[in-house]
N, C-alpha and C positions, 0 to 999 in steps of 0.2 A: 729265645730270639734267634738262635742259630738255625732253626728250621724255616724261618721266613725267607722268602726269596728277595733278590734284588730286582728292581723293576726299571724298565726303560720306556719312557713315554715321548711321543712326538705326535705331530699332526700334519697332514698334507697341506693344510691352509698356510702353514708357516713358510712354504715355498713360494707363496703368491705375492709376497712383498718384494718388489723388483726396483731397487734404486737404479740410477743411470749406469750405462755401460762403463766399466772400469772402476766402479765403486767397490771398495774392499768388502763391504758387508753385503754379500750377494747370495742368491739361493744355492749356489754351488757349495757353500760352506756346509749346509745341511745335507745336501745330496751326497757329499763325500763321506760324511759320518754314517749315513744310512747304508751306503754301498759297502763301507768297510765292515760294518757290523753284520750285514747279511752274509758276508764271506767268511765270517769267523764263527766257529762252533759255539761261542759264547751266546749268540742270539737265541739258541735253542733252550738255554737255561734261564733266560730272563723272563720275568713277568712283564708282558707288554700290552695287556688289554685293560684299559680303564677309560671310560668315556670322559671327555673333558667336562669340567664343571662350568656352568654359565657364569662368566666373569662379571657381567654387567652390574649386578648388585654390589660388587666389591670394589669397583674402580674408584668410587668416591671416598673409600676409606683411606686413600692415599692422594688422589689427584683432585685438583680444583674442578668443579663442574663446568666452568667456562672454558677451561682448557680442553676438557673431554669433548665439549660440543664443537670446538674448533677442529679437533682431531676427527670426529665423526663426519664433519662436513667435507673432509677430503675423500670420502668414499666415492668411487666411480669417477673421480675427477682426474685430470692429467697430473702426473707426478710433479711435485713442487717442493722447494725447501720449506721446512716448517721450523720456525724459531731460530735455528742455526743452519748455516749454509751447507753443512755436511750431513744433515739429517732430512730425509725426504719422506713424504707421505702422498699417497694418491692411489687410485685403482683399488687394489685389495689390501693395502698396507694396514688399515685398521682391522680388517678381518684376520690378518696374520698375527697382529699383536694381541687381539682377543684370544686367538687359539693358543698362543704362547702362555698367556695367563691361565686359560682354562686347563691346560696340561699341568701347570704348577699347582693349581688348586686340587686337581685329581691326585697329584702326588702327595699332597698334604693328607688327603683322605686315606690313601693307602698306608702311609706310615702311622698316622694317628689312630687308625682303626686296627692296626696290628697286622695288616695283610702283607706288608713288605717291611724289611728292616732299613732299606735305603732305596732311593729312586733318583735316577738321572733324567732330566728333561732336556731333550735335544730340540730346542725351539729357537726361533728367531722372529722378529728382530730382537736384539739384546735389550736389556732394561736398566742397568744400574746407573746410567747417566740421566735418565728421565727424572725431571724435577717435579715438584708439586704442580706447577703451572706452566711447564714448558718441556718440549722435546729437546734432546741434546745428545750429541755423540753417538749417532745412529739409533738412539733409543726413543721409543714412543710411549710405552707404558712401563712402569717400574715393576717388573714381574716379581722379583724377589720380595719387594716391600709389600705388595698386595698379598702375596702368599703368607707373609708373616702376620699380617692383620687378619687374614682368613683363619689361620691356625689359632690365633688368640680368641677370636670371636666364636668360632665353631666348636673348639675343643677345650675352651677355658684354660688355655696355656698361659701362664703368667710370665714366663721368661723365654724369649727366643733369642738365639745368637745367630748372627750372619757373619760368615767368614768370606771375605772377598779377596781372591788371589789373582784376579785379572791384572794385566800389566798396567792398566789405567785405574786411577782412583775412582771409586764409585761415589762421585759427588752427590748424585741424586739420592741415593740410599742414605748417605750420611745426613743430608739436609732433612729428609723426612723424619728421621729418628733422633735428631741432634738434641732434643729436649726431652727424650723419652727414656726413663730408666728401665722399661720392660723389654727393650730390644737392644742388645749389645752388638754394635757394629765394629768389626775388626778388619783391617785391610792391610795387605802386603802389596806394594805397588812401586813401579819405577818413579823416581822423583829426582829432579823436576821433570815433569812430562805432562802431557794433556791429562786432565783439564786444568792443571795448575793448583789443585787443592790436595789435601791429604798430608799436610805438614804434621810433625809429631806433636805440636802444641794444640792441635785441633782435637779436643777431648770431650766435647759436649758442652751443653749450656743449661743453666737452671737445674731442674730436677734430673736432667740427663747428664750432668757433669760427671765424668768418669766412666761413662758407658759408651764412649767412642775411643777406639784405639787405632791409631795410624802408625804403621811401621814403614816409613819410606825407605826405599833401597836405591842405591845409585845405579846408573847404567852399567852393564857388564856384570851384574850380580849373578852368582852361580847357584847351583842346587844346594850346596853346603850353606851358602848365605841364607837361602830361603828356609832350609830346615832348622838352622840355628835360630833364626828369628822366630819361627813358629814354636820351637821347643822352649825358648827362653822368654819370649814376650807374649805370644798369643795364647798358648795352652795354659800357662798359669792364670792369666786374666780370665779366660773363659771357664776354667775349672772353678775359680772363686765365684763366678757369676752363677754357675750351676744351671745352664739352660735346660729346658725340658725338650727342646727341639733344636737341631742345628740345620741351618740353611747355608748353602755354599753358592756364592756367585762364582761359578766355575768358568772363568776365562782362561783360554789356553794360549794367549798371545805373549806370554813370557817365554815361549819356546824360542830357541836360538835361531830358528828359521823364519820367524814371523816378521813380516815387513813393517809392522807398526810399533815394534818394541825393540829394545836393545839389551834384553836379558839373555841368559845362557842356559835356560832349562832345556831338558830333553823329555821324551815321553815318560820315562821312568821317574823323573822328578815329580810329575803329577801323581803317579802311583804312590810315591813315598809321602807326599803331602796328604793324600787320601787316607793312608794308613794312620797318620797322626790324627786326622779327623775322627776316624773310627775309635781310636784310643781314647779320645776325649769323650765321645758319646758313651763308651763303656764305663769310663771312670765316673761320670756324673749320672749314669743310668738314664740318659735321655731316651725319648721315643725312637729316634733314628735320625737319618740324614736325608734331606732333599737338596740335590744339587741341580743348578739351572745354568744352562749354557749362556755365557756372555760373549767375550771376544775370542779371537783365533782366526787369522786371516790368510795363512798358508794352508790351503785346504788339506793337503796330505799330512802335514804335521799336526793339524787339528784332528783329523780322523784318527791318527795313531795315538794321539794323546788322550782322546776320549776313550778309546779301547783300553788304554792302560788304566785310566780312572775307573772304568767299569770292572775290569779284572781285579783291581785292588779292592773295590767294594765287595765283589763276590768272594774273594779269597780271604778277606779279613774275618776273624772269628767274631761272631755276633750273637 
């Protein structure tokens, strides 16, 4: 595994989703990441060529067809709120969301076919708030959830773990897998905070009981709080689950400079969380890691944090 590269995937269409002026989820988030990477020698060592997979056949593995039809009907139309007032669609929004999913599915291919040991997808709009039948929290399609279903169906993977360290709880991802024992959803997030879900007693339902783990953290939590929670709560649970693939909802809005959170992480905090993810994958001998961009709204802090994440993926033994 150590000879396999780390990959970075993105797509220019992801820049074409343009919420109203002043909206925190803006194209400049992705532009800042791409500029920072281009200026860093790291980009010369990353595998960065993989055509996106056509996402259309996989969207209904997660989303309600009626919702998908409503979303498709926004194409070429003036920008408008969709389901929730902070979430917009219109123009090329659906195209951007499709491209985000397509990159994530290509990342699954790279890891599951053994061409890369880990992949980071720099894509937008984000996805983890998108519910089965509704857009929410800047999210149109639940990219990480669709990627999990694609991995299960295409590569006969029986156990997928999703670790979500975005400052906001991934209510959409939790909803999708809440009754599913084949996908373990674990989340570290600021609580109470938007969207109001993610209490510690939300642990799954029916056959999925015990396969959701929420670790709510209070505002002002530090790197040490995050690392302790990951070592003491997340890693033991995921090690016992023994996932064959680890997906990361990689939001970087727990950074101390982020305008939408109240946490105190810095760039290297995300590097240290990444090393713990690699440690988990090595322990359970999973195929690898696919991390997908979620939040992060101070563009410079976001770009630096993504670089730290990528550097940690590359430097980790694998």
